[in-house]
C-alpha positions as CSV (number, residue, x, y, z in Angstrom):
1,M,88.5,87.6,108.0
2,K,85.0,89.0,107.8
3,K,83.8,89.7,104.2
4,I,80.8,91.7,103.0
5,N,78.7,91.4,99.8
6,V,78.8,94.2,97.3
7,G,75.2,95.5,96.7
8,N,72.9,92.6,95.9
9,T,75.7,90.6,94.2
10,D,77.6,87.5,95.0
11,L,80.9,89.5,95.2
12,E,82.3,89.0,98.7
13,V,84.9,91.5,99.6
14,S,87.2,92.2,102.6
15,R,86.4,95.4,104.5
16,I,89.5,97.2,103.3
17,N,90.0,97.8,99.5
18,F,93.6,98.3,98.6
19,G,94.2,101.3,96.4
20,G,96.5,100.3,93.5
21,N,97.4,103.8,92.4
22,V,100.8,103.4,94.2
23,F,101.8,100.4,92.0
24,G,104.3,101.7,89.5
25,W,104.3,105.1,91.0
26,T,105.6,105.2,94.6
27,L,106.2,101.5,94.7
28,D,108.2,99.6,92.1
29,E,107.3,96.1,90.9
30,K,109.2,94.3,93.6
31,Q,107.9,96.5,96.4
32,S,104.3,96.1,95.0
33,F,104.6,92.4,95.1
34,E,105.7,92.5,98.8
35,I,102.8,94.7,99.8
36,L,100.3,92.6,97.8
37,D,101.6,89.4,99.5
38,A,101.3,91.0,102.9
39,F,97.8,92.3,102.2
40,V,96.5,88.9,101.0
41,G,98.5,87.1,103.7
42,A,96.4,89.0,106.3
43,G,93.2,87.7,104.8
44,F,92.2,90.6,102.5
45,N,91.1,90.0,98.9
46,F,89.9,93.3,97.4
47,L,92.1,95.4,95.0
48,D,91.2,98.7,93.3
49,T,93.0,100.1,90.3
50,A,92.2,101.9,87.0
51,D,93.3,101.6,83.4
52,T,95.0,105.1,83.7
53,Y,97.1,104.6,86.9
54,S,99.7,106.1,86.9
55,W,99.3,108.3,83.8
56,W,100.8,111.3,85.6
57,V,104.1,109.3,85.5
58,N,104.2,108.3,81.8
59,G,101.3,110.1,80.2
60,V,99.2,107.0,79.5
61,G,99.1,104.8,82.6
62,G,98.7,101.0,82.7
63,Q,101.5,100.3,85.2
64,S,99.2,99.5,88.1
65,E,97.1,96.9,86.2
66,T,100.2,95.4,84.7
67,I,101.8,94.9,88.1
68,I,98.6,93.4,89.6
69,G,98.4,91.1,86.5
70,K,102.0,89.9,86.8
71,W,101.5,89.3,90.6
72,M,98.3,87.3,90.2
73,K,99.9,85.2,87.5
74,A,103.0,84.6,89.6
75,R,100.9,83.6,92.7
76,G,98.2,81.7,90.8
77,N,95.5,83.4,92.9
78,R,93.2,85.1,90.5
79,D,90.2,83.0,91.7
80,Q,90.7,84.3,95.3
81,M,90.8,88.0,94.4
82,V,88.1,90.6,93.7
83,I,89.5,93.0,91.2
84,A,88.0,96.4,90.6
85,T,89.3,98.6,87.8
86,K,87.9,101.7,86.1
87,V,87.4,103.2,82.6
88,G,86.9,106.7,81.3
89,S,89.4,109.0,82.9
90,E,91.8,111.3,81.0
91,T,95.4,110.8,80.0
92,K,97.7,112.9,78.0
93,E,96.3,111.1,74.9
94,H,92.6,111.6,75.5
95,P,90.1,113.5,77.7
96,N,87.5,111.7,80.0
97,D,85.6,109.3,77.7
98,I,82.8,106.9,78.4
99,S,81.7,106.3,74.9
100,K,80.9,102.8,73.7
101,K,83.9,102.8,71.4
102,H,86.3,103.8,74.2
103,I,84.8,101.3,76.7
104,L,85.0,98.3,74.3
105,K,88.6,99.1,73.5
106,S,89.7,99.9,77.1
107,V,88.2,96.7,78.7
108,D,90.2,94.5,76.4
109,A,93.4,96.4,77.2
110,S,92.7,96.2,80.9
111,L,92.0,92.4,80.7
112,K,95.3,92.0,78.8
113,R,97.3,93.9,81.4
114,L,95.6,92.2,84.3
115,Q,96.2,88.8,82.6
116,T,92.6,87.7,83.3
117,D,89.4,86.8,81.4
118,F,87.1,88.9,83.6
119,I,86.9,92.0,85.8
120,D,84.8,91.6,89.0
121,L,83.8,95.3,89.3
122,Y,84.2,97.8,86.5
123,Y,83.7,101.5,87.3
124,T,82.8,104.5,85.3
125,H,85.8,106.4,86.6
126,F,85.0,110.0,85.3
127,D,81.9,111.0,83.5
128,D,82.6,112.8,80.2
129,E,79.1,114.5,80.6
130,V,78.3,114.2,76.9
131,T,77.9,110.4,76.1
132,P,74.3,109.4,76.5
133,V,74.0,107.2,79.6
134,E,72.2,104.6,77.4
135,E,75.3,104.3,75.2
136,T,77.6,103.8,78.2
137,L,75.2,101.2,79.8
138,S,74.8,99.4,76.5
139,A,78.6,99.1,76.2
140,Y,78.6,97.6,79.7
141,D,75.7,95.3,78.7
142,E,77.8,94.0,75.8
143,I,80.9,93.3,77.9
144,I,78.9,91.7,80.7
145,K,77.2,89.4,78.3
146,A,80.6,88.5,76.8
147,G,81.8,87.5,80.3
148,K,84.5,90.2,80.4
149,V,82.9,92.1,83.4
150,R,80.7,90.8,86.2
151,Y,79.3,94.0,87.8
152,I,79.5,97.8,87.3
153,G,80.0,100.7,89.6
154,A,80.3,104.5,89.3
155,S,82.8,106.9,90.7
156,N,82.9,110.6,89.6
157,V,79.4,110.8,88.2
158,S,77.0,113.7,89.1
159,P,73.9,112.8,91.1
160,A,71.7,113.8,88.1
161,R,73.6,111.5,85.7
162,L,73.6,108.8,88.3
163,L,69.8,109.0,88.7
164,E,69.4,109.0,85.0
165,S,71.5,105.9,84.7
166,F,69.2,104.0,87.1
167,K,66.2,105.2,85.2
168,V,67.6,104.0,81.9
169,S,68.8,100.7,83.4
170,E,65.3,99.9,84.5
171,E,63.5,101.1,81.4
172,S,65.8,99.5,78.9
173,N,66.7,96.4,80.9
174,L,70.4,97.4,81.0
175,P,73.0,96.7,83.7
176,T,72.7,98.6,86.9
177,Y,75.4,100.2,89.0
178,V,75.9,98.2,92.2
179,A,78.6,100.3,93.8
180,L,79.6,104.0,94.3
181,Q,83.2,105.2,94.8
182,P,82.9,108.7,96.2
183,H,85.4,111.1,97.8
184,Y,84.5,110.8,101.5
185,N,86.3,111.0,104.7
186,L,86.2,112.8,108.1
187,V,87.4,116.1,106.6
188,A,85.3,115.8,103.4
189,R,81.8,114.8,104.3
190,E,79.4,117.4,102.9
191,N,79.4,116.5,99.2
192,Y,78.7,112.8,99.7
193,E,76.3,113.2,102.6
194,T,74.2,115.9,101.0
195,K,74.2,114.8,97.4
196,Y,74.8,111.0,97.3
197,A,73.8,109.3,100.5
198,E,70.1,109.2,99.7
199,I,70.8,107.8,96.2
200,V,73.0,105.1,97.8
201,D,70.3,104.2,100.3
202,E,67.5,104.1,97.7
203,Y,69.4,101.9,95.3
204,G,71.2,99.7,97.9
205,L,74.7,100.6,96.6
206,S,77.9,99.6,98.3
207,V,80.2,102.5,99.0
208,M,84.0,102.2,98.5
209,T,85.4,105.6,99.6
210,Y,88.4,107.2,97.9
211,Y,90.8,109.6,99.7
212,S,89.7,107.7,102.8
213,L,92.6,109.2,104.7
214,A,92.5,112.6,103.0
215,S,95.8,112.0,101.2
216,G,97.4,111.0,104.5
217,F,96.2,114.0,106.5
218,L,94.1,111.7,108.8
219,T,97.2,109.7,109.7
220,G,98.2,112.7,111.9
221,K,101.6,113.1,110.3
222,Y,100.8,116.6,109.0
223,R,100.2,119.1,111.8
224,L,102.3,122.1,110.8
225,E,103.1,123.7,107.4
226,S,106.7,122.4,107.9
227,D,105.3,118.8,107.7
228,L,104.1,119.2,104.2
229,G,107.4,118.2,102.7
230,K,107.2,114.7,104.3
231,S,105.8,113.1,101.2
232,V,104.9,113.6,97.5
233,R,101.3,114.0,98.7
234,G,102.1,116.8,101.2
235,E,100.8,119.7,99.1
236,G,97.4,118.0,98.7
237,V,96.8,118.2,102.5
238,K,97.6,121.9,102.9
239,Q,93.9,122.7,102.6
240,Y,93.2,120.8,105.8
241,L,95.7,122.6,108.0
242,N,93.0,124.8,109.6
243,A,91.1,124.9,112.9
244,K,88.5,122.3,111.7
245,G,91.2,119.9,110.3
246,L,93.3,120.1,113.4
247,G,90.2,119.7,115.6
248,I,89.5,116.4,113.8
249,I,93.1,115.3,114.4
250,N,92.7,116.1,118.1
251,A,89.6,114.0,118.2
252,L,91.4,111.1,116.4
253,D,94.2,111.4,118.9
254,T,91.8,111.1,121.8
255,V,90.0,108.1,120.4
256,S,93.2,106.3,119.2
257,E,94.8,106.8,122.7
258,K,91.7,105.3,124.3
259,H,91.9,102.2,122.1
260,S,95.7,102.0,122.0
261,S,95.3,102.5,118.3
262,K,96.5,104.9,115.5
263,P,94.6,108.0,114.1
264,A,94.5,106.4,110.6
265,T,93.0,103.2,112.0
266,V,90.3,105.2,113.8
267,A,89.6,107.3,110.7
268,L,89.0,104.1,108.7
269,A,86.9,102.6,111.5
270,W,84.7,105.7,111.5
271,L,84.1,105.2,107.7
272,L,83.3,101.5,108.3
273,A,80.7,102.6,110.9
274,Q,78.9,104.7,108.3
275,P,75.8,103.3,106.5
276,H,76.5,101.4,103.2
277,V,80.3,101.8,103.4
278,A,81.6,98.4,102.5
279,A,85.3,99.0,102.1
280,P,87.3,102.2,102.2
281,I,90.0,102.4,99.5
282,V,93.3,103.0,101.1
283,S,97.0,102.5,100.1
284,A,100.1,101.7,102.0
285,T,103.8,101.8,101.0
286,S,105.2,99.8,103.9
287,E,104.3,96.9,106.1
288,H,104.1,99.2,109.0
289,Q,101.4,101.3,107.3
290,L,99.6,98.2,106.3
291,Q,99.1,97.2,109.9
292,T,97.1,100.4,110.6
293,L,94.8,99.4,107.8
294,F,94.5,95.8,108.9
295,D,93.5,97.0,112.4
296,A,90.5,99.1,111.2
297,P,87.9,96.4,110.7
298,K,88.7,95.0,114.1
299,L,88.2,98.3,115.9
300,N,84.7,98.8,117.2
301,L,84.1,102.5,118.0
302,D,81.5,103.1,120.7
303,A,78.8,105.8,120.8
304,E,81.1,108.1,122.7
305,D,83.9,107.8,120.1
306,L,81.5,108.3,117.2
307,E,79.9,111.4,118.9
308,L,83.3,113.0,119.4
309,L,84.3,112.4,115.8
310,E,80.9,113.6,114.6
311,K,81.2,116.8,116.5
312,A,84.7,117.6,115.3
313,S,84.0,116.8,111.7
314,T,80.5,118.4,111.2
C-alpha cells in the first residue's frame, strides 16, 4: 500500500484517512473494532478523531478516542498506526477553546483515552478567535518538547489567523502547522480553493479533507427529496439537491461507469488528484462501504475524467 509523507515530516500515511467520528455514534464498540480491523487489514494506517467525538451524543464526547485506544491496546499495534486527534472544539460543557490551559489539560485526557504516550498529529480543531496565536503555539511547543505530540495541524482556522500563526512560528521559533484539514469536496470547492490553496502551497502543507463525500451525497444515494430519510445524515445533504449537485452526480455516474467503479470511489480519486491532498478523511459503517474507500487510491482518473468533473463542479 503506497504511503505519503505529511508535510516535511517523517509521518508516513496511507492515502485514505479513516474518520473516527462514527466510533461510539453510529458504530458501537464491537462494530468499530471490526471496521478498524478491516481498514488496517487492507494496508491502511491513518486514523482521524477528536477529543470531542461524539459530544452530540453524550454532551462531552470522548467515545471515539476511547474505542480507538481500546482497539490499539487489544491489537498491540500502536507503533504501526498514525493517529490524528484534535483539540479546541465546543461541547455542552465549554465553547471552542484553544487557550494554553485547555490544551495542556485536553492533551493528557486524550492520551489517557487513546492509551498511548504520544499523538502523531494534533490539530487545532476550531479556533476560538480570541486566544493569541502565540499562546496556542507555545502550548504546542510545551507538549511537543514533553514528547506528548509529534506534529501539529490546523482545521477550522481562518486564513488570517493561519498566516499569523506561520509568522509567529517563524519569529518566535515555535512549532509550525504541517497539515490543514479543510471542508473540501466536489460540491464544496470555492472556500478552500479561493482562501486556502495558496497558503497550503506556500507553506507545503498536507491536506486531509473533511466532508470528503459531502455527508454521503457524493455516493449517489441521495437523488430525490424522498431519499433524505435513508440515513441520520440525510438532512445535511438537502442543500446539494439542486441542478449543480445533480450535475456532479451525473458526471460521477459517467466516470464510475467507464471505470466499473462507484461514484464515491471516483469522488475520492478526484480529491487525491488535487495538489497537496494527502489523504481524504472518510468514514464507513460497513465492509461494503469500506471497499469503495479502498479502491480510491488505485483509481487513476485520466484527463478526460478530470475535465468532466471539473466542468460539472465549477
